[in-house]
Every structure is written in C-alpha cells, then in structure tokens.
C-alpha positions in Angstrom: -26.2 10.2 -5.3 -25.7 11.6 -1.8 -22.4 13.5 -1.2 -21.0 13.9 2.3 -18.2 16.2 3.2 -15.8 14.3 5.5 -12.8 16.6 5.9 -11.5 20.2 5.8 -7.8 20.5 5.1 -5.7 23.3 6.3 -2.3 24.1 4.7 0.4 24.8 7.4 4.1 24.6 8.0 3.8 22.0 10.9 0.8 19.7 10.6 1.4 17.9 13.9 1.7 21.1 15.9 -1.5 22.6 14.4 -3.4 19.4 14.8 -2.5 19.4 18.5 -3.6 23.0 18.8 -7.1 22.2 17.5 -7.1 19.0 19.6 -6.5 21.1 22.7 -9.5 23.2 21.7 -11.9 20.6 20.3 -10.8 17.3 21.8 -10.5 14.2 19.7 -7.6 12.1 18.5 -4.6 13.2 16.4 -2.7 11.0 14.0 0.4 12.3 12.3 2.0 10.7 9.3 5.5 9.2 10.0 7.1 11.8 7.6 5.2 14.6 9.6 3.8 16.1 6.4 0.2 15.3 7.2 -2.0 15.0 10.3 -5.6 14.3 11.0 -7.8 15.3 13.9 -10.9 13.1 14.4 -13.2 14.8 16.9 -15.6 12.7 19.0 -19.1 12.6 17.5 -18.2 14.8 14.5 -18.9 13.8 11.0 -16.2 16.1 9.5 -12.6 15.8 10.5 -9.8 18.3 10.3 -6.8 17.5 8.1 -3.5 19.4 8.2 -1.1 19.3 5.2 2.5 20.6 5.2 3.0 23.5 2.8 6.3 25.5 2.9 5.4 28.8 4.5 1.8 29.8 3.6 1.2 33.5 4.2 -1.8 33.9 6.6 -4.4 36.5 5.8 -4.4 39.8 7.7 -7.7 40.5 9.4 -9.8 42.5 8.2 -7.5 43.8 5.4 -9.5 43.5 2.1 -6.2 43.5 0.2 -5.4 40.2 2.0 -8.6 38.3 1.4 -9.6 35.3 3.5 -9.9 32.1 1.4 -11.9 30.4 4.2 -12.4 30.5 7.9 -13.9 28.1 10.4 -16.7 29.0 12.8 -17.4 27.2 16.1 -20.4 27.4 18.4 -19.4 27.3 22.1 -21.3 26.8 25.3 -18.7 28.6 27.5 -18.4 32.3 27.6 -16.3 34.0 24.9 -13.9 35.5 27.5 -13.3 32.0 29.0 -12.7 30.5 25.6 -10.4 33.4 24.6 -8.2 32.7 27.7 -8.1 29.0 26.9 -7.3 29.6 23.2 -4.5 32.1 24.0 -3.0 29.5 26.3 -3.0 27.0 23.4 -1.3 29.5 21.1 -4.1 31.4 19.3 -3.9 35.1 18.8 -6.7 37.6 18.7 -6.7 40.3 16.0 -7.1 43.7 17.6 -9.8 44.6 15.0 -12.9 42.5 15.8 -15.0 43.9 13.0 -17.9 41.4 12.3 -21.2 41.8 10.6 -23.5 44.2 12.5 -25.8 42.5 15.0 -23.7 39.3 15.1 -21.9 38.1 18.2 -18.6 36.5 17.0 -15.0 36.8 18.2 -12.2 36.4 15.6 -9.1 34.4 16.3 -6.0 33.2 14.4 -4.5 29.8 15.1 -0.7 29.4 15.4 -0.4 29.1 11.6 -2.5 32.2 11.1 -5.7 30.6 9.9 -8.7 32.7 10.9 -11.6 31.2 12.9 -14.6 32.6 14.8 -16.4 31.6 18.0 -20.0 32.4 18.7 -22.2 31.6 21.7 -24.2 28.5 20.7 -27.5 30.4 21.3 -26.4 33.0 18.8 -25.7 30.6 16.0 -28.2 29.9 13.3 -28.4 28.8 9.7 -29.1 31.6 7.2 -31.7 30.9 4.7 -31.2 32.1 1.1 
C-alpha cells in the first residue's frame, strides 16, 4: 500500500497571517477557515501543502540552544542568491538568528518565520539527498 505525505502542519497563534507569510515566499493559494483557526497554503506544482493550525501561544525554539530543541524545521532550495532571499524574507516578516551555526561544509542560512518556526534556505545546487 503506497503512502503519500500530503501536508505539513505548523502550530501558530494566527494561521491566516502565517499562511500569507509563506505564500509571499513560496507563492500559491491560501484558504482560511471562517473561524480563522486553520489555514492551508497550496503551492503550484507541489505535492505537499502547508497547513497552519491555531494553538494558543506556542513557544518557538531558540536557535541553536540545545536546551530548546527543535521539533522540526523546513528546508527550501532556492535559485536566487541567499542575500537576495534574506532581504525578501525580512520584508515579509522573517527574522534571522545571529548564530548561523550549521553542519560544517554545508551552505544553509537559518531563518525564523513570524511565529518563530525555524527554516533553512540553501542554494539549489548545494542541495542533495543524503544516503544512509
């Protein structure tokens, strides 16, 4: 029986606001539930969508504090330069942790979305699938 992942859900205080942040970065179409407690971002050509679920006030992780472990983070391959993308993401409301510690030899830049979820960007040519 094949299994396909169709969504990643992020807990946040304002699903519509966070969905629109990612829409500004990734494109696509946002739908927000009438009660405002759930939103969906369907990206053009993507098989996995991003869902956003209202949760009181979830505490975001602190990067790279091991006492505040990440439960997940998203990674995106980009064609534009990281400096160009950083300017665009800051305009959309992302923040950039001062400490950019990433695994040695890897070219990633760490960001936090407006709700504090961590995500990374890497130049498309630097992305790859690690084999076990």
